C-alpha positions in Angstrom: 21.5 -16.6 18.1 20.8 -13.1 18.4 24.1 -11.4 16.9 23.8 -10.4 13.4 25.7 -12.2 10.5 27.1 -10.6 7.8 25.0 -13.1 5.5 21.4 -12.5 6.9 19.5 -10.4 4.3 16.6 -8.0 4.6 13.4 -9.2 3.7 10.7 -6.9 2.3 7.2 -9.2 2.9 4.2 -7.6 0.9 1.2 -8.5 1.1 -2.2 -7.3 -0.8 -5.5 -8.2 0.7 -8.4 -10.4 -1.1 -6.5 -11.2 -4.3 -7.3 -14.1 -6.0 -4.2 -15.7 -7.7 -6.1 -17.2 -10.7 -6.9 -13.9 -11.7 -3.3 -12.9 -12.0 -1.4 -12.8 -15.4 1.3 -14.9 -14.0 -1.0 -17.6 -13.1 -2.5 -17.8 -16.7 -4.4 -15.8 -19.6 -5.8 -12.3 -17.6 -6.1 -9.1 -18.9 -5.0 -7.8 -15.8 -1.9 -5.1 -15.7 0.7 -6.0 -13.2 4.0 -5.3 -14.5 5.5 -4.8 -11.2 4.8 -8.3 -10.2 5.5 -9.8 -13.5 8.9 -8.4 -13.4 9.1 -9.7 -10.1 8.0 -13.3 -11.1 10.0 -13.1 -14.0 12.9 -13.1 -11.8 11.8 -15.0 -9.0 10.3 -18.3 -7.6 6.8 -18.3 -8.3 4.4 -20.8 -6.4 1.7 -21.9 -8.9 -0.7 -24.3 -6.1 -0.6 -21.7 -3.0 -2.9 -21.2 -0.6 -4.1 -19.8 3.0 -5.1 -22.0 5.6 -8.3 -20.2 6.2 -9.8 -17.9 3.9 -10.8 -15.1 6.0 -8.6 -12.0 6.9 -8.1 -12.5 10.5 -7.4 -15.9 11.0 -5.4 -16.5 7.4 -3.0 -13.8 9.2 -2.5 -15.4 12.5 -2.4 -18.8 10.9 0.9 -16.5 8.6 2.2 -15.2 11.5 2.7 -17.6 13.6 3.0 -21.1 11.3 0.1 -22.7 13.4 -3.2 -24.4 12.3 -6.4 -22.0 12.7 -7.7 -24.3 15.6 -4.7 -25.0 17.5 -4.3 -21.1 18.5 -8.5 -20.2 18.2 -8.1 -18.5 15.2 -11.7 -19.0 14.7 -13.0 -15.8 12.9 -12.5 -12.3 12.1 -12.9 -11.1 16.1 -10.6 -14.2 17.6 -7.8 -13.0 19.6 -4.1 -13.8 18.5 -2.6 -14.7 22.2 0.3 -12.6 23.3 2.3 -15.5 24.4 2.1 -17.0 20.3 5.6 -16.8 19.0 5.5 -14.9 15.3 8.3 -14.6 12.9 8.3 -11.2 13.8 9.6 -12.0 17.2 11.8 -15.0 15.6 13.8 -12.7 13.9 13.8 -9.9 16.2 15.4 -13.0 18.5 17.8 -13.4 15.4 18.6 -9.9 15.2 16.4 -8.0 12.9 14.9 -4.9 13.1 11.0 -6.1 12.8 8.3 -3.3 11.5 4.4 -3.1 10.1 3.0 -1.1 7.9 -0.5 -1.7 7.2 -3.0 -3.7 8.1 -2.7 -7.3 10.1 -6.3 -7.3 12.1 -5.0 -8.2 15.5 -7.8 -8.7 17.9 -7.0 -7.9 21.6 -4.4 -5.7 23.6 -1.6 -6.7 21.9 -1.4 -5.0 18.6 2.1 -5.5 17.8 2.9 -9.2 18.5 6.7 -8.9 18.3 7.0 -5.8 15.8 9.6 -3.8 17.1 7.2 -0.6 15.1 4.3 -0.3 13.5 3.7 2.7 11.5 0.1 3.0 10.8 -3.1 1.6 12.5 -5.3 -0.9 11.2 -8.2 -0.4 8.9 -10.1 -2.7 11.2 -11.4 -3.0 14.4 -9.2 -4.3 17.3 -12.1 -5.6 19.4 -14.2 -8.5 20.0 -17.2 -6.7 17.9 -16.7 -9.2 15.0 -17.4 -12.6 16.7 -19.6 -15.1 14.8 -22.6 -16.7 16.7 -23.3 -20.4 16.0 -25.7 -20.5 19.1 -28.9 -19.7 16.8 -29.1 -16.4 16.9 -30.9 -15.7 13.5 -30.6 -11.7 13.8 -27.8 -10.7 10.3 -25.3 -8.6 12.1 -24.9 -4.5 10.1 -21.1 -6.0 9.7 -21.7 -9.0 7.2 -20.8 -8.4 3.6 -23.8 -7.8 1.9 -24.1 -7.2 -2.2 -23.7 -3.5 -2.0 -20.2 -4.0 -3.3 -21.8 -5.3 -6.1 -24.3 -3.3 -6.5 -22.6 0.2 -6.0 -19.6 -1.2 -7.9 -17.6 2.1 -10.2 -15.2 4.7 -9.9 -14.3 7.0 -7.2 -12.0 10.3 -6.4 -11.6 8.8 -2.5 -12.7 5.7 -0.6 -11.6 4.7 3.0 -9.4 2.0 1.5 -7.0 4.3 -1.0 -6.8 6.8 2.1 -5.1 4.0 3.8 -3.2 2.1 1.3 -1.8 5.4 0.9 -0.5 5.8 4.4 0.7 2.6 4.8 3.2 3.1 1.5 4.1 6.9 1.9 5.0 5.2 5.8 6.8 2.1 4.0 8.9 4.1 2.0 9.9 6.3 4.6 11.3 3.2 6.8 13.2 1.9 4.1 14.5 5.4 3.5 15.3 5.4 7.5 16.7 2.1 7.0 19.4 3.2 4.3 20.1 6.3 6.4 20.6 4.7 10.0 23.8 4.1 11.6 21.8 0.5 13.1 23.9 -2.3 11.7 21.0 -4.6 11.9 19.0 -6.1 9.2 15.2 -5.7 8.9 12.1 -7.4 8.3 9.7 -4.9 6.7 6.0 -6.6 6.3 3.8 -3.8 4.1 0.3 -5.0 3.9 -2.1 -3.3 2.0 -5.9 -3.2 2.0 -6.8 -3.7 -2.0 -8.1 -4.9 -4.1 -10.3 -5.8 -1.2 -13.8 -5.1 -1.5 -16.3 -2.8 -1.9 -15.8 -2.9 -5.6 -14.4 1.2 -6.4 -10.8 2.4 -7.5 -9.8 5.7 -8.4 -10.4 7.2 -12.0 -7.1 6.5 -13.0 -7.4 2.6 -12.5 -10.4 2.2 -13.8 -9.6 3.9 -16.9 -7.1 1.5 -17.8 -9.8 -1.4 -18.2 -12.7 -1.4 -20.9 -15.9 -3.4 -20.3 -14.4 -5.1 -23.5 -11.7 -6.4 -21.8 -13.5 -7.7 -18.5 -14.0 -11.5 -19.0 -17.2 -12.8 -17.1 -17.4 -15.4 -14.6 -16.7 -18.9 -16.4 -18.6 -21.1 -13.9 -22.3 -20.4 -13.1 -24.5 -22.6 -11.1 -28.2 -23.5 -11.0 -29.8 -23.5 -7.1 -29.8 -27.3 -7.4 -26.1 -27.6 -8.4 -24.8 -25.5 -5.2 -23.6 -27.5 -2.3 -25.1 -26.7 1.3 -21.9 -24.2 2.2 -22.6 -22.5 -0.8 -26.1 -21.6 -0.7 -25.1 -20.7 3.2 -23.4 -17.9 2.1 -25.3 -17.1 -0.8 -27.8 -16.4 2.1 -25.0 -14.4 4.2 -24.4 -12.4 2.0 -27.8 -11.6 0.2 -26.9 -13.1 -2.7 -29.9 -15.2 -3.4 -32.2 -12.3 -3.1 -30.3 -8.9 -4.0 -31.4 -7.8 -7.1 -28.1 -7.2 -9.4 -27.5 -7.2 -13.3 -24.8 -8.7 -15.3 -23.5 -5.2 -15.7 -23.3 -4.5 -11.9 -21.0 -7.9 -11.9 -18.7 -6.6 -14.8 -18.0 -3.6 -13.4 -17.5 -5.1 -10.0 -14.5 -7.0 -11.6 -13.5 -4.1 -13.5 -12.8 -1.9 -10.4 -11.0 -5.0 -8.5 -8.9 -5.4 -11.9 -8.6 -1.5 -11.6 -7.3 -2.2 -7.6 -5.2 -4.6 -8.4 -3.2 -2.4 -10.5 -3.4 -0.2 -8.2 -1.1 -2.8 -5.8 1.3 -2.6 -8.5 2.1 0.5 -8.6 2.1 0.7 -4.6 4.7 -2.4 -5.0 6.7 -0.6 -7.6 7.2 2.4 -5.8 8.5 0.5 -2.6 10.8 -1.6 -5.4 12.4 1.9 -7.0 12.8 3.1 -3.1 14.7 -0.3 -2.5 16.6 0.1 -6.0 17.5 4.3 -5.1 18.6 3.0 -1.7 21.1 0.2 -2.7 18.6 -2.1 -0.1 18.1 -4.1 -3.0 21.4 -5.9 -3.4 20.6 -7.4 -0.1 16.8 -7.8 0.2 15.1 -10.7 -0.3 11.5 -9.5 -1.8 8.3 -12.2 -0.7 4.5 -11.1 -2.1 1.3 -12.8 -1.1 -2.2 -12.8 0.7 -4.7 -13.6 3.1 -6.8 -15.5 0.6 -8.9 -14.6 -2.5 -11.9 -13.2 -4.1 -15.0 -15.5 -6.2 -15.5 -12.4 -8.0 -18.6 -14.1 -9.7 -17.4 -17.4 -10.0 -19.9 -20.2 -9.0 -22.4 -17.2 -8.1 -20.3 -16.7 -4.9 -18.3 -13.0 -4.1 -15.9 -12.4 -1.4 -14.2 -15.2 0.2 -15.1 -18.1 3.5 -15.2 -21.0 0.9 -12.0 -23.4 0.3 -12.9 -23.5 -4.0 -9.9 -22.4 -5.8 -10.8 -18.7 -5.9 -11.5 -18.2 -2.6 -8.7 -20.0 -0.8 -5.6 -19.6 -3.3 -3.1 -17.4 -3.4 -0.4 -15.6 -4.8 3.2 -16.5 -3.8 6.4 -15.0 -5.2 9.8 -14.9 -3.4 12.4 -12.8 -5.3 15.8 -13.0 -4.5 17.7 -14.2 -8.4 21.1 -14.1 -6.7 19.8 -16.1 -4.0 17.2 -18.2 -5.5 17.3 -19.5 -8.9 14.4 -18.1 -10.6 11.7 -20.9 -11.8 8.6 -22.3 -10.8 7.6 -24.7 -8.1 4.5 -27.0 -8.8 3.6 -28.8 -5.4 0.8 -27.5 -3.1 2.0 -25.3 -0.2 0.3 -22.7 2.3 1.3 -19.5 3.9 1.5 -21.2 7.0 5.1 -22.3 5.6 6.3 -18.6 5.5 7.0 -18.4 9.5 9.9 -21.2 9.1 11.0 -20.1 5.5 11.6 -16.6 7.1 13.8 -17.9 10.0 15.4 -20.3 7.4 16.3 -17.1 6.0 17.6 -15.2 8.4 19.7 -18.2 10.1 20.7 -20.1 7.2 18.8 -22.7 7.8 20.4 -23.4 11.4 17.8 -22.0 14.0 17.9 -25.0 16.3 14.7 -25.6 18.5 11.6 -23.4 17.9 9.4 -22.4 21.1 6.5 -24.1 20.3 6.2 -27.0 17.3 5.3 -25.4 14.2 2.3 -26.8 11.6 4.0 -25.2 8.8 7.1 -26.5 6.9 9.8 -24.4 5.6 10.1 -23.5 2.2 13.9 -23.3 1.7 13.4 -26.9 -0.4 11.8 -25.9 -3.2 13.5 -22.7 -3.2 16.8 -24.4 -3.6 15.2 -27.3 -5.9 16.0 -29.6 -3.4 12.4 -31.2 -3.4 10.2 -30.1 -0.3 6.6 -30.8 0.5 3.2 -30.8 -1.6 0.3 -30.6 1.0 -1.8 -27.6 2.6 -4.2 -28.4 5.4 -7.3 -26.0 5.9 -9.6 -24.9 8.7 -12.3 -22.8 8.3 -14.7 -21.9 11.8 -16.1 -18.2 10.7 -19.5 -17.0 9.5 -21.6 -18.7 6.8 -20.5 -22.2 8.1 -21.9 -23.9 11.4 -19.3 -26.5 11.9 -16.1 -27.0 11.4 -15.4 -26.8 7.6 -11.4 -28.6 6.4 -10.2 -29.1 3.7 -6.9 -31.1 2.5 -5.0 -30.1 -1.1 -2.4 -33.3 -1.8 -1.3 -34.2 -5.4 -4.1 -33.5 -7.9 -6.9 -33.5 -4.8 -8.9 -31.4 -2.8 -10.7 -32.8 -0.2 -13.4 -31.0 2.4 -15.0 -32.0 5.0 -17.5 -30.6 7.3 -19.7 -33.1 10.1 -23.1 -31.0 8.6 -22.2 -31.1 4.8 -21.6 -34.2 2.5 -18.1 -34.7 1.5 -16.3 -32.8 -1.3 -13.2 -34.1 -3.8 -12.0 -32.6 -6.6 -9.3 -33.8 -9.2 -7.7 -30.6 -9.7 -5.7 -31.6 -12.6 -8.5 -33.2 -14.5 -11.2 -30.6 -13.2 -9.7 -27.3 -12.3 -12.3 -25.8 -12.1 -14.3 -27.5 -9.4 -17.4 -28.8 -11.4 -17.7 -32.5 -10.4 -17.4 -33.7 -6.9 -16.5 -37.4 -7.2 -17.1 -38.0 -3.6 -19.9 -40.3 -4.6 -18.0 -41.8 -8.0 -16.7 -45.2 -7.0 -13.9 -44.7 -8.8 -12.4 -42.5 -6.2 -13.8 -44.7 -3.2 -10.2 -45.6 -2.4 -8.6 -42.2 -2.6 -12.1 -40.7 -0.8 -12.0 -43.3 2.2 -8.5 -42.6 2.7 -8.6 -38.8 3.4 -12.0 -39.6 5.0 -9.4 -41.8 7.7 -6.9 -38.9 7.5 -9.4 -36.2 8.2 -10.6 -38.0 11.2 -7.1 -38.9 13.0 -6.3 -35.7 12.0 -9.5 -32.9 13.9 -11.3 -34.3 16.3 -14.6 -32.5 15.1 -16.7 -32.2 18.2 -14.2 -31.1 20.5 -13.1 -28.3 17.6 -16.4 -27.1 17.8 -17.0 -26.5 21.5 -13.7 -25.2 21.4 -15.6 -22.6 18.6 -18.6 -21.8 20.6 -16.8 -21.4 24.3 -14.9 -19.0 22.3 -17.6 -17.3 20.7 -19.9 -16.8 24.0 -16.2 -15.8 26.2 -16.1 -13.4 23.3 -19.7 -11.8 22.9 -19.7 -11.2 26.7 -16.8 -9.5 27.0 -17.4 -6.9 23.7 -21.3 -6.5 24.9 -19.5 -5.4 28.7 -16.7 -3.4 27.4 -18.9 -1.2 25.4 -20.9 0.2 28.3 -19.2 2.5 30.1 -16.1 4.7 29.8 -14.8 2.5 26.5 -10.9 2.3 26.5 -9.7 1.5 22.8 -7.5 -1.5 21.8 -6.6 0.2 18.1 -3.1 0.7 18.3 -2.3 4.2 18.1 0.9 5.2 15.9 2.9 8.0 18.2 5.2 10.1 16.6 7.5 12.0 18.9 7.5 15.4 16.7 10.1 16.9 19.1 13.1 14.9 17.1 11.4 15.3 13.4 12.7 17.6 10.9 14.5 21.4 12.3 14.6 22.0 16.0 16.6 24.4 18.5 17.2 20.8 20.1 19.4 19.5 17.3 22.7 20.3 15.9 21.6 22.3 12.5 24.6 20.6 10.9 24.0 17.4 12.2 20.5 17.0 11.4 21.2 17.6 7.5 23.8 15.6 7.4 21.9 12.7 8.8 18.8 13.4 6.7 20.7 13.5 3.3 21.0 10.3 1.6 23.6 9.5 -0.2 25.6 11.5 2.7 28.4 13.5 1.2 31.8 12.4 1.7 
């Protein structure tokens, strides 16, 4: 299975961080300007109901990488460790003969910072240690790394930011990787993952992208609620990031959304650069482009911000597969998730003939959807991060979304009739049978007490390790990209003619 076949496609997997699917024009009426994404959508397969499986950065990414649900792999919060012995799509594709590379964010925590990637072109924007572990043991102190409302209060244009520095580097190295792939004599196909941190807050972006929009173009949140109308988890989230006490105006909200829209346009331009690089190198002829994200952003909907909830703006993600020569363009209405990407990538690489996975997968291949042969219509999700005090689970099937937590009342929404999730049907007698069926399924699927105990034990271990490793000599786990400058550019150890010939593309005949 490790030999390359002539039919193996390259895979370019593009990720945006915290990009809410409902805000994109490919999913509805929106002023957001994304011509490159719209072009991908027009020539690709668009999934209209794609979700993350845990609405927080690291857990969502670990699930995406492994095809495993969060509780199975300990993906509890943003300081969880992804075990080195857990196969990822990078491991499987490498086994199938691929070069695997990552440029950008994946939020790996722990000593293993590769997880199957042969090359990691940049460091991560987030720390690799356990310092962000959540505490369900009742500590009332508020960690300094929690979200607060400063991102909204300080929203607006900038000249530079931490995130612009990072994403500019991510795309530069990704383009260089593609150029090198075109020039190399290595016959292996590649899977390049390019993971940008925009449009994740803070809500600031360069003047060029800020000025692509005017205040008049920015729609305000469509659902606003009084405190009595909020569910317990929403109340906890608002307290967590201090939305219930911070002072901010309607204009602050508009500016935050405007900056977020500008950041999406920035991401779109970076995607355009990568697509152009594929075209000018000829790599586009055998490359499948997949675009998605790790979770969304509430952006003030329901008076909530950021992610960490199962409402649509937080949990739904964009998903486009572009390979018009392989998959007829169109749209898929069934509910799928990013947990399904690993088996999909393996099917793409193996022609659907991989065989036995090393461990049972929770994700299911999207190839039946892509080939118009049916496919599943179900998503399950788990959230054990900040803002909840017990496991918060979700089932999305057909028209319904069911959310349950031992500490909170059930929630049931009919998204076909109520896409804005205004009416909780859990107490409606007309839906009693549906509710009971989903309750029974959740009880069979999840042992809430056991998962809760696993979370507590993991948090305690990681808090102790983080505290101990912060004392004395500190050995960071953060990935350190290394370049051998002695074989770069022009060196006396290299034959000049051979160097110039290898570096020039296209080659001179």
